[in-house]
N, C-alpha and C positions, 0 to 999 in steps of 0.2 A: 688155198681154197676150204677142199674137203680136209682138212686140218682143222678150219676157223668151227668150220661148221661142226666136225665134231666133238670139240667143246664146247661151241650152245647145246646140240644135247645132251653133255656129260651134265652144265652146268645148269640148263631145264627140268633133269631128273631132280636132280639136289636141291633142289626148292624146300626152304623151312614150310612144315604143313602147317607150325602153329607158333609163331612170334609174339603174341602178348602171352605166352607162355614162359618163353624164352627170356623177353622182355624185364620181364616182374619180378625172377626170381631172381636177376642181378642188376636189378637198379637199386634195390637198398646201400650194397653195398658198393654201387660202381657212388654212389651220392657221399660215405664214409670216406672213401676212397680217396672222392675229390677235394673234399675238406681237409685233407689230411698230408698236401700232395704241393711240395715245392716247388714244382714247377707250375703246375697253373697260379700258383703267387707273384712267381716269375714273369709267365704270360700277362696279367695282367697290366703287372707294373710296366713293363715293355708294349703293352699297350698292342699285344701278338693275342690273335681271332684264340687263338688252343696251345697245348702243352705241345705239344708235337714240332712248332715251330724250331724249338731245341734240336728237333732227330735230324734233319740236313742242318742245322747252322752247323753241332757239332761234326758229322760224316765231312759239311766242307773246310773246319775250319783246323780237319786231321788231313785229306789228301788235296784241298785245291780248286776244284772244278770251276769253280765261277771265277768270270774276270764283264767285268762291263760291257756293256754293247753285246753280246750272246744271244740265240735266238736259243727261248728255252720253253719244253711244255710239261706241265705238271697234268697228273693224270691222277685220278682219287683225290682230286685237289679240296673239298671242300672241309671245314669252311673257310678256306684261303692262306692260311696261317706261313706253307710251302712259300707260297706268290708273294704276300707279303714280305716277305724275309728278303729272295730275290730283288723286286721291284725297291723297297727298302734300300738295302746296300747296293743293287747294282744298278743305277734310274736307266741308266742308257740299253736294258737290255728289252729284249721284246720278250713278251712272256705271254702262252694261249695255255688256259687252265682247263680244265673237265671234268665237272663230277655227276652224275645222277641226282644228285640235289643244287638247289639254286645256289649257285656265293653273292656275296653281296657283290656290290662294288669296288674295285681296288683299282687305284690311280695304279696309269701301267702297264695292268693285267688287261687283254681279252678273254671272255667267258662263255662255255658252252654249258645250256645241262641238257646233259642228254646220257645215253647209255654207251660207253667207249666201243665194244665190240659191236653196237650198229653201224650199219653203213650208209646213215644218214652224221653220224659221225663222227667217222673214218673217215667224213668226203669232206666235213667243215676242217679238219686239221690238214688233208690234202693242199684246200687250197690256202688257208692261210699261210702254210707255206710253202707254198709250189711247185708239187710233189707231184711226183707221174705217180700214176695209177699201176698200183701192184711190181715196183721198179724200190733195186735195191743199189745201193751207189751214188744216188744221185740228192742227199739226203742235203738240210740247211739246216738241221738243229744241233743247239750246242751243246745242248742238255735233254735227256729228258726222261723224268723221275718220277714213279707211279708212287704212291700212297692207300693203292688201290686193298682195300680187304672186303670178301666175303660177308655176309650177316654169318655169323657163327654159330654151331648148334651142339658144346662143349664132347661131339664127340672127334677126339683129334683127328684120327685119317681123314672124317670126312671133312672136315672143315679146311684141315693139309691139302686134297684134293683140291676143293674149289678155291683156293691160294694159288693150287698152280696150278688152273685155265690162269687165270687172273694173269699171272704174272708171266706165264709162255705169251696173252698179246700181246702185255708192254714189251716182250724182249721183238718179239715179231714188228709190231710197231718200230722199235727203236732203230732196230737194223734196216730199216728204210726211210727211217727219219734221219737218222742222225751223219752231221757229215764226219770221215774222215779225221779222227785225234777224240771224238766227241765223248760224253760220259751219259752214264747209263746208270738210278742209278732206285732201285726198286723194293720194294718189300716182301720180304719172303717168308712161311714156315719153316721152323725144327723138323728136322724129317725125309726121312734115305731119299724118296728125291728129289727134290734137294739135288744132292749130287750129280744126276746127269745134267740138269740143266743147265747147271755150271760150270760144266764141262763142256757146252755147246758156248758157255760164255767164254770163258778163256780161250775159245779159237776164234771168237770174234775182237778177242780184245787185248792190250799187252797189258796189263794189273788189272784183274779181279782181287778184294777179296768181300767177305763175308761173316759181319761185326753183328755188331749189338750195343748201337749207343749206350752214354751214360743213365739219358732222360729217357731211355725203353726199358720199364716196368720191368724190374725182377722174375713177375709173375708170368708178363707174356712170353708169347713162345716165336713172336717177333719175329726176325733178321732181318737186317738189310746188308741188298747187294750193289754195292760202288763198284764198277770196271770202267777201267779210264783207260782211253787210246786207243778209238774203236778204229779194228779195222779198216777199215769199207769191203 
């Protein structure tokens, strides 16, 4: 609980003071990039809500962690393309998706709009997964996946620190939620402190990969951790 409180304090101290200016500077470049992005066109053709669907598709094609009938948690899910993929390709699975933003209904997916770091959101997940409060080794989820990312400010160290806070929250939850043998997939940013967390993840999983899927934009600092074989 002290670690969670500490991370919340860090996150609160690093609020963006002028989101409108940050958004305005990048909006034109973002629109131009979207217009020429083949993954955007592919997502529209395939019926996915966002190009991000291909990141989880490519990771699963490489490491094969999804199976039909699993229990899957999707953190930072909006607009829902990761959950869309799982529900479409593995329709017997139970999927629980959460985001600060509202997620339009997806067949086979239960959604929650709220802050994953809040007690209320965690209680919702614990109830859905039938988890005991603040306990490890009693998980019921097969896959915990997180595409959570903070609002970036363009300052590399600050953006990395904000992402690490979210990644640590997701990892802590995965330790409690996963079954033995389960999988943790999460967005990270490139940076030195990621190595320290990967060491912790390595201690709890049989195989850990730190990768950049082909669909991740080359100019993006995002990476993804794929950890399989949860040891409990």
